N, C-alpha and C positions, 0 to 999 in steps of 0.2 A: 974069277971074281965078277967079271961082267956077265957071265952066264947065270950066276946066282942072282944077280940083280934083275936080269931079264925074267928069269923064272918067278921071282918074287912078285914082280909087277904083273906078270900074267896071272899068277894066283889071285892077286887082289882083284884084277879085272873080272876073273871068272866068278869070284865070290859076289862082287857087286852085281854082275849079270844075273846070278841065281836069286839074289835078294829081290831084284826088280821083277823077275819072272814070278817068284813066289808071291810077291805083293800083288801083282796083277791077278794071280790065281785066286787069292783070298778075296779081292774085290769082286771078282767074277762070281764067286760062290755067294757072297752077300747080296749081290744084285739079283741073282737068280732066286734066292730065298725070298727076297722082298717083292719079287715080281708076281704077286698074287693077282689072279684075274677077278678082282673085286671092283665094282663100279658103284659109286654113291650118287644118288639122285635126291634132290629136294624139290618140293612143289608147294604152292600155297593154295589155300582153299578158294581164294578169289584173286583177281588181278588188281582190283581197285578197292581202296579203303579210304577212310577219312581220318584225320588226326584224332587220336584218342581211342581208336578202334583196335581191338585185339586182333593180331594177325596169327592165324593158325597155319602151322607148317606140317608137312608130311615128309618123312625120310625113308628111303629105300636103299638098302645095301644088297647088291645082287652078285651072286656067284656066276660069272660069265664063262667060267672054265669047264673042263670035263672031269675034274676031280673034286672030292669032298674036301671042304675047308672047315676046320674047327677054329672058332674065334674064342679065345680064352675068357674075355670079359665082355659083357653086353655093350655094344656100341650105341648108346642112346644118351639123352640128356640127364636121365636120372642117375646114371653112374658117372657122368662127366666125361665119358669117352667119345662124346660127340659134342662139338661146339659149333656155334653159329657166328658168322661174320657178316657185317652189314656195311654198305657203302652208299652214300648219297651220290647221285649221278655226277661223275667227273672227279670224285674224291677217292681217297684211299679206303680200303676196307679196315674196319675196326671191330674188335671182338665184342660181342654181346655178352653181358655178364648177369647171371641170375643166381643169387645165393641159395635158392632152392634146388639148384641142379648139383649133381655130383655127390649126393648124400647117401646113395644106395650102393649096395654091393651085390652084383648078380653075375652068375656065370654066363658066358656067351653062347650063341647058337652054333649048331653044326649045320652048315649049308651044303645041301646036295647040289650038283650041277643044275643051274637054272633056277635054283631056289633063292628067295630073298628074305631079308629081315626088315620088318617095317616098324616104325615108331613115329610118334607125334610130339609136338611141342607148341606152346603159345608164346607170343612175343608182344610185349608192351612196355612193362616196367623194366628199367635197367638199373642195376646196382652200380652206380658211378663211384669212382675212387674219391676218398676224402681229400679235398683240395688243400686242407691245412697241412703244412710241412710236406707237401706232396713231392715225392721223388719223380723227376721227369721220366725216368725209365719205367716207372709204374704206370704213368698216364699214357705212354706211347702205345698206340694200337688199341686203346680203350675208348668206348663211347663215354663222353663227358657230359651226359645229360640223364635226367631221371626217366626220360622216355627214349625208347630205341629209335622211334621215328618222331623227332621233335619238331620238324617243319615239313610243310608240303613239298612234294617233289617226286622224282623218280628214284627208287631205291633198288639196289642189287643185293641179293642175299645168297650166301653160299654156306655149305656145311663142310666140316672136316671131321672125319672119324679116325680115332686112334686105335690101331690094332696092336695089342700087346703080344708077348711071347718071345721066342728065341730071336726072331728077327722083327723087332717092332717097326711099325711104319705108319704113315698117315695117308689117308685117302681123301682127296678133295673133290667136291662136286663141281659141276659147272654152275655158275651163278644164274639165278632166275631174276626176273624183273617184276616189281610191283609199283603201282602208282598210289601215292598217298595225297589225297586232295584236301584243300582247305574246306572246313565245314561252313555251312551257312545257316541262317535262322537260329532256332533254338540250339542246334548242334554247336554252333559257334559260341553261343553264350556259355554252354556247358564246358566246352573246351577251354575257354578263357578262365573259367572257375577252377579248372583242375590242372592246367598245363604246367604250373609251377610246383605241383605237389607230388613228390615221390611217394608219400604215404597213400594218396588216393590211387596213384598208378599201380602201386603194389596191391591195393585192395581190389581194384577192378580185375587184375590178372589172377591173383592168388587167393583172394577172399580173406586176406589178413593184412594188418597194418605192420609197419616196421617197428613202432615204438613198443616198449615193454612196460610203459607207465600207464596205469589204469585211468588216471584223469585225462591224459592226452588222448587215449583211445576213445573215451566217452565223448570228448569234444569232436573228434574226427567222425565218429558215428553220427553225431548231430549234424555235422556239416554235410555228410553224404545224404542224410535224410532230407535236409533242407533243399539240396539240389534236386533230388528225385521228386520232391513235392512241387517245386517251382516249374519243372519241365517234364511233366508226366509222359508226354508223347515222344520224347527224344529217344533216338536209337541209342545214343551213348548212355542215357539214363537207364535204358533197358538192361544194359550190361551191369550197371551198378545195382539195379534192383535184384538181379539174380544172385549176386554175391551177398547182398544185404540179407536176403531171405536165408541163405545158407549160414551166414554169420549168426543170425538170431537163433536159428535152429541149433547151432553148435553151442551157443551160450546157454540155451534152455537145457540141453543135455548135460552140460557141465554142472549147472545148478542142481539138477536132479541127482547126479552122482554124488555131489557134495552133501546134499541133504540125506541121502541114503547112508553115507559114511559117517553122518553125525556132525559134519563140519558146516558151520553157518556161512552161507554165501555172503560176499562183500556187498552185493546189491540187494 
């Protein structure tokens, strides 16, 4: 009877040992599959900016290994498989959110050894969460301002690429540093006019407003026009003028298309 008990206990111990060994083996396989020799780099067009200025970023995903790597879906902001995180000096990183990102569906690149995939993005307007009945979990890790860089200071920016497939993984870049300065003169006056407007922030970056109401859009266009006329030599106004020209061109094309189709334009 004692021998049976001893053998039973030994059997249980052997099974436990096998489970542990197999578990470690599975983890080892997963780790080796995820150990892709990919490096992500982010860089900015400049190192110094002023409040209200669009920040242009470049991303580079590099195959540092000696084997070909097929990436299922394109790792850039258009597909949403690349995200940007921003931190004011001394504070935690928060995720930048842009509702224009992640709307496309594209197959990813095949990277030969030493080859890289490059993409770009601009940062200014941030789609902040609605503060009404806001779940604290939703706000956590998000930028709670209409501007990605709402105050002067030193900022750190990093990117995170999501690689899909049988062994999904995330690749994080080393953070870079930029300095956002307080504007002076006319630039400061323009910034004071626009710093509380997510609509204008969206317009400067994307060339479109957030509202879907015609009357609100007309008023916003008038406001932008007034600012551009008041400070014609301002650098920040220069950004607005470029988007205003494209906006007007787009409106004219829309009117022409409506007229050709026999529909009377609203304006």
